[in-house]
C-alpha positions in Angstrom: -1.4 16.4 17.9 1.9 14.9 17.0 3.2 15.0 13.4 3.7 11.2 13.5 2.2 9.6 10.5 1.6 5.9 9.7 2.3 5.2 6.0 0.5 2.2 4.6 3.1 0.6 2.3 1.6 -1.7 -0.4 5.1 -2.4 -1.8 8.6 -1.0 -1.6 8.7 0.5 -5.1 5.4 2.5 -4.5 6.8 3.8 -1.2 10.0 5.3 -2.7 8.2 8.6 -3.4 5.7 9.0 -0.6 8.0 8.1 2.3 10.7 10.7 1.6 8.1 13.3 0.5 6.1 13.0 3.8 9.3 13.1 5.8 10.3 16.3 3.9 6.9 17.8 4.9 7.9 17.2 8.5 6.1 14.0 9.3 7.8 11.3 11.5 7.0 8.2 9.5 6.1 4.8 10.8 5.7 2.4 7.8 3.2 -0.4 7.9 3.3 -3.3 5.3 0.1 -5.3 5.2 -0.1 -7.9 2.5 -2.8 -10.5 3.1 -3.9 -9.9 -0.4 -0.6 -10.9 -2.0 -0.3 -14.4 -3.5 1.4 -16.7 -3.6 3.3 -16.7 -0.2 6.7 -16.5 -2.0 5.5 -13.3 -3.7 4.6 -11.9 -0.2 8.0 -12.8 1.1 9.8 -11.1 -1.8 7.7 -7.9 -1.3 8.2 -8.0 2.5 12.0 -8.3 2.0 12.0 -5.4 -0.4 10.0 -3.3 2.2 12.7 -4.1 4.8 15.4 -3.1 2.4 13.7 0.2 1.6 13.1 1.0 5.3 16.8 0.3 6.0 17.9 2.5 3.1 15.7 5.3 4.3 16.8 4.8 7.9 13.2 4.3 8.8 11.0 1.9 10.7 8.4 -0.3 9.1 6.3 -3.0 10.7 5.6 -6.1 8.6 2.1 -7.4 9.5 1.9 -11.2 9.7 0.8 -12.9 6.5 -2.8 -14.2 6.8 -4.0 -15.1 3.3 -6.9 -17.1 4.6 -8.4 -13.9 6.1 -8.2 -12.2 2.7 -9.8 -15.1 0.9 -12.6 -15.1 3.5 -13.1 -11.3 3.1 -13.3 -11.5 -0.7 -15.3 -14.7 -1.0 -18.1 -14.2 -3.6 -16.1 -11.4 -5.3 -13.7 -13.7 -7.3 -15.1 -12.7 -10.7 -15.2 -9.0 -10.0 -13.3 -6.9 -12.5 -10.1 -5.2 -11.4 -11.1 -2.0 -9.6 -14.5 -3.4 -8.7 -16.0 -4.5 -5.4 -13.3 -6.9 -4.5 -10.7 -4.2 -4.8 -12.6 -1.8 -2.6 -13.0 -4.5 0.1 -9.2 -5.2 -0.2 -8.2 -1.6 0.1 -10.6 -1.1 3.1 -9.0 -4.1 4.8 -5.5 -2.7 4.2 -6.3 0.8 5.3 -8.3 -0.2 8.3 -5.4 -2.4 9.5 -3.1 0.6 8.9 -5.4 2.9 10.9 -5.3 0.4 13.7 -1.5 0.3 13.6 -1.4 4.1 13.6 -3.7 4.4 16.6 -1.8 1.8 18.5 1.6 3.4 17.8 0.7 7.0 18.6 0.4 8.3 15.0 -2.2 11.0 14.5 -2.0 10.9 10.7 -2.5 8.2 8.1 -1.5 8.0 4.4 -1.1 5.3 1.8 1.3 4.5 -1.1 -1.6 3.0 -3.2 -2.3 6.2 -5.1 1.0 6.1 -6.9 -0.3 3.4 -9.3 -1.8 4.5 -12.5 -4.0 1.3 -12.3 -5.8 2.4 -9.2 -8.6 4.9 -8.6 -7.2 7.5 -6.2 -10.6 9.0 -5.4 -11.9 5.7 -4.2 -8.7 5.0 -2.2 -8.7 8.5 -0.6 -12.4 8.1 0.3 -11.8 4.8 1.9 -8.7 6.1 3.7 -10.6 9.1 5.1 -13.3 6.8 6.4 -10.8 4.4 8.1 -8.7 7.2 9.5 -11.6 9.2 10.9 -13.2 6.1 12.5 -10.2 6.0 14.8 -9.7 9.8 15.3 -6.9 10.1 12.8 -6.3 12.7 10.2 -6.1 11.3 6.6 -3.4 12.7 4.4 -5.1 12.9 1.1 -2.5 12.5 -1.7 -2.4 11.3 -5.3 1.3 10.3 -5.5 1.3 9.5 -9.2 0.7 13.2 -10.0 3.7 15.1 -11.4 5.4 12.0 -12.6 5.3 10.2 -9.3 4.9 6.7 -10.8 7.8 7.2 -13.2 10.0 8.5 -10.3 9.1 5.5 -8.2 10.2 3.1 -11.0 13.5 5.0 -11.4 14.1 5.0 -7.7 13.3 1.3 -7.5 15.9 0.5 -10.1 18.5 2.8 -8.5 17.9 1.0 -5.1 17.7 -2.5 -6.8 14.3 -3.1 -5.2 12.2 -6.1 -6.2 9.4 -4.7 -8.5 6.3 -6.9 -9.1 4.3 -6.9 -12.3 0.8 -7.3 -10.8 -1.2 -5.8 -7.9 -0.8 -8.8 -5.6 -3.9 -10.9 -5.5 -4.3 -14.2 -7.3 -7.0 -12.6 -9.5 -4.8 -9.8 -10.7 -1.9 -12.3 -11.3 -4.2 -14.3 -13.6 -5.3 -11.2 -15.4 -1.6 -10.1 -15.9 -1.3 -13.0 -18.3 -4.1 -11.5 -20.4 -3.4 -8.6 -22.9 -4.8 -5.8 -20.7 -2.3 -5.5 -17.8 -3.3 -4.4 -14.3 0.1 -4.3 -12.7 0.9 -2.2 -9.6 
């Protein structure tokens, strides 16, 4: 099996640590940015451009999946009032990681990983469980990592500033953007 790995990229800042780390471990990285959950469209554009900038800086490749917000709204219909980290988020993570697994399988990557576990606002156990399920369903090996360990989140923030990457202040969906205005922040 090849050491080619698809890296699901939720945003450029969160990829600044996993991408080089996986490369240093000997993986040939194919990045994949999937952002149907990101709202509004202008926010998606800003994040997609930051991902392109990061891929260029790392001399890497990253496919930007087409923006299809309607599909995400259909997927999460009925989950609008779920708390951050609840059922809506699990559905969203599954959609992102399944699309990434399909990308990996289509592009000859035998391994799959995500940048999502760098955020201190996400549950890495849930993310890795979903990732394992998506990867194994297509015969891929899931690379189980918790990127925020050992100061990964702080390092990603520092690298983002050094590279002058756009850094958002919420997870991406319209519901997390609304909650960002409340006292308890759920930023990415």
